[in-house]
C-alpha positions in Angstrom: 0.0 0.0 0.0 1.3 3.5 -0.8 0.8 6.7 1.1 -0.9 8.3 -1.8 -3.4 5.6 -2.3 -6.7 6.8 -3.8 -5.2 8.4 -6.9 -7.9 7.0 -9.1 -10.8 8.5 -7.2 -10.7 12.0 -8.6 -12.1 15.0 -6.8 -15.4 15.5 -8.4 -18.6 14.4 -6.6 -17.0 14.6 -3.2 -19.8 16.7 -1.8 -17.6 19.4 -0.4 -17.9 21.8 -3.3 -15.4 23.0 -5.8 -12.3 24.8 -4.7 -11.6 28.2 -6.1 -7.8 28.1 -5.7 -5.3 27.2 -3.1 -4.4 30.6 -1.7 -5.3 31.6 1.9 -8.8 32.8 1.9 -11.5 33.6 4.4 -12.4 30.8 6.7 -9.0 29.2 6.6 -6.6 29.3 9.5 -2.9 29.9 9.8 -1.1 27.5 12.1 2.3 27.8 13.6 4.1 24.5 12.7 5.7 22.4 15.4 9.1 22.3 13.6 11.3 25.2 14.6 12.5 25.8 11.0 9.0 26.1 9.6 7.2 29.4 9.7 3.5 29.8 10.0 1.9 27.6 7.4 -1.3 28.2 5.5 -4.0 25.6 5.8 -5.7 25.4 2.4 -7.9 22.4 2.9 -11.6 23.0 2.6 -13.6 23.6 5.8 -15.5 20.4 5.0 -12.2 18.4 4.9 -11.1 19.9 8.2 -14.4 19.1 9.8 -14.2 15.5 8.5 -10.6 15.2 9.8 -11.3 16.5 13.2 -14.4 14.3 13.6 -12.4 11.3 12.5 -9.6 12.2 14.9 -12.0 12.4 17.8 -13.5 9.0 16.9 -10.0 7.5 16.7 -9.1 9.0 20.2 -12.4 7.6 21.5 -11.2 4.1 20.5 -7.8 4.7 22.2 -5.7 5.3 19.1 -2.1 6.5 19.6 -0.2 9.4 18.1 -3.0 10.9 16.1 -1.8 13.5 13.6 -3.3 15.2 10.6 -1.7 17.0 7.7 -3.1 19.4 5.1 -1.7 17.9 1.9 -4.0 19.9 -0.4 -1.1 22.0 -1.8 1.0 18.9 -2.7 -1.6 16.4 -3.7 -4.6 16.8 -6.0 -6.2 13.6 -4.8 -7.2 14.6 -1.3 -7.0 17.5 1.1 -5.9 15.9 4.4 -4.2 12.8 5.7 -5.1 11.6 9.2 -2.7 9.1 10.7 -3.3 7.0 13.8 -1.9 3.8 15.3 -2.7 1.0 17.7 -0.6 -1.6 19.4 -2.5 -4.6 17.9 -4.5 -5.7 14.9 -7.8 -6.0 16.8 -7.5 -2.4 18.0 -6.6 -1.2 14.5 -9.9 -2.7 13.3 -11.8 -1.2 16.2 -10.5 2.3 15.5 -11.3 2.0 11.8 -14.9 0.8 12.6 -15.3 3.7 15.1 -14.2 6.3 12.6 -16.5 4.8 9.9 -19.4 4.7 12.2 -18.9 8.2 13.6 -18.4 9.8 10.2 -21.5 8.0 8.9 -23.8 8.9 11.8 -22.6 12.5 12.4 -21.6 13.7 9.0 -23.4 11.3 6.7 -20.3 10.2 4.7 -19.0 6.8 3.8 -15.6 5.9 2.5 -15.3 5.3 -1.3 -12.6 2.8 -0.6 -11.4 0.7 2.4 -8.1 -1.1 2.0 -6.0 -3.4 4.2 -8.7 -4.6 6.5 -7.9 -8.3 6.0 -4.5 -8.1 7.6 -5.5 -5.4 10.1 -1.9 -4.0 10.1 -2.6 -0.9 8.0 -6.1 0.1 7.0 -6.8 3.0 4.7 -10.2 4.7 4.5 -10.5 7.0 1.5 -13.2 9.6 1.8 -11.9 11.5 -1.2 -11.6 14.8 0.8 -9.6 13.0 3.5 -7.6 9.8 3.6 -7.4 8.1 7.0 -4.5 5.7 7.7 -4.8 3.5 10.8 -1.6 1.5 11.3 -0.3 -1.1 13.7 2.5 0.6 15.7 5.2 -1.5 14.0 4.0 -0.4 10.5 3.8 3.2 11.7 7.5 3.2 12.7 8.5 1.3 9.5 6.7 3.4 7.0 7.1 6.7 8.8 4.4 8.6 6.9 5.1 11.7 9.1 8.5 11.8 7.5 6.9 12.1 4.0 4.5 14.8 5.0 6.5 16.8 7.6 6.6 19.9 5.4 2.9 20.1 5.2 0.9 22.1 7.7 -0.5 20.2 10.6 -4.2 20.5 11.3 -5.2 21.3 14.8 -7.1 18.4 16.3 -9.6 18.1 19.2 -7.9 18.0 22.6 -8.5 14.3 23.2 -6.8 13.5 19.8 -3.9 15.8 20.4 -3.3 14.2 23.9 -2.6 10.9 22.2 0.8 12.1 21.0 3.6 10.0 22.5 1.2 7.3 23.7 2.8 4.6 21.5 6.2 5.2 23.0 4.8 5.0 26.5 3.0 1.8 25.6 6.1 0.3 24.1 8.1 1.1 27.2 5.4 -0.5 29.4 5.4 -3.6 27.3 9.2 -3.9 27.4 9.1 -3.5 31.2 6.5 -6.2 31.4 8.6 -8.6 29.3 11.7 -7.8 31.4 9.9 -8.4 34.8 
């Protein structure tokens, strides 16, 4: 599976309306990036994409996902506006997070993914909503593929407090597991 999966979906018919350009316009926010070498970055994703991303992030946090982060990739990709990345320590939890995100987006915002990939293995599941692409990865896949490294120059999207609080949870979980094995 590749990070840019969903290339064949196109942008038309996504339900979010057409974009009138990628410049900073009313209704879009400016975020200070976490990297010290990066100046304030313009979030150019549509308001609808940001709403979907934040709702999906909260749903992932509700299912105990780790290290939830979202990037505005709208300036570098034409296939989607945002990537949401989350992880879990085991296959069963990956599937539970994916199910929680799907259920929440369906009930609250009346959207369903146009494609769902990777569910059989439960190690990396991709939900393609056209406007957003959600990656839920097993913690080991998250480290190996390092999607954050690919998108680090893109602006981060501010997430709900519960989702933002998950940063660093995977490392804490790994330390606790290592201590349990050593005891």
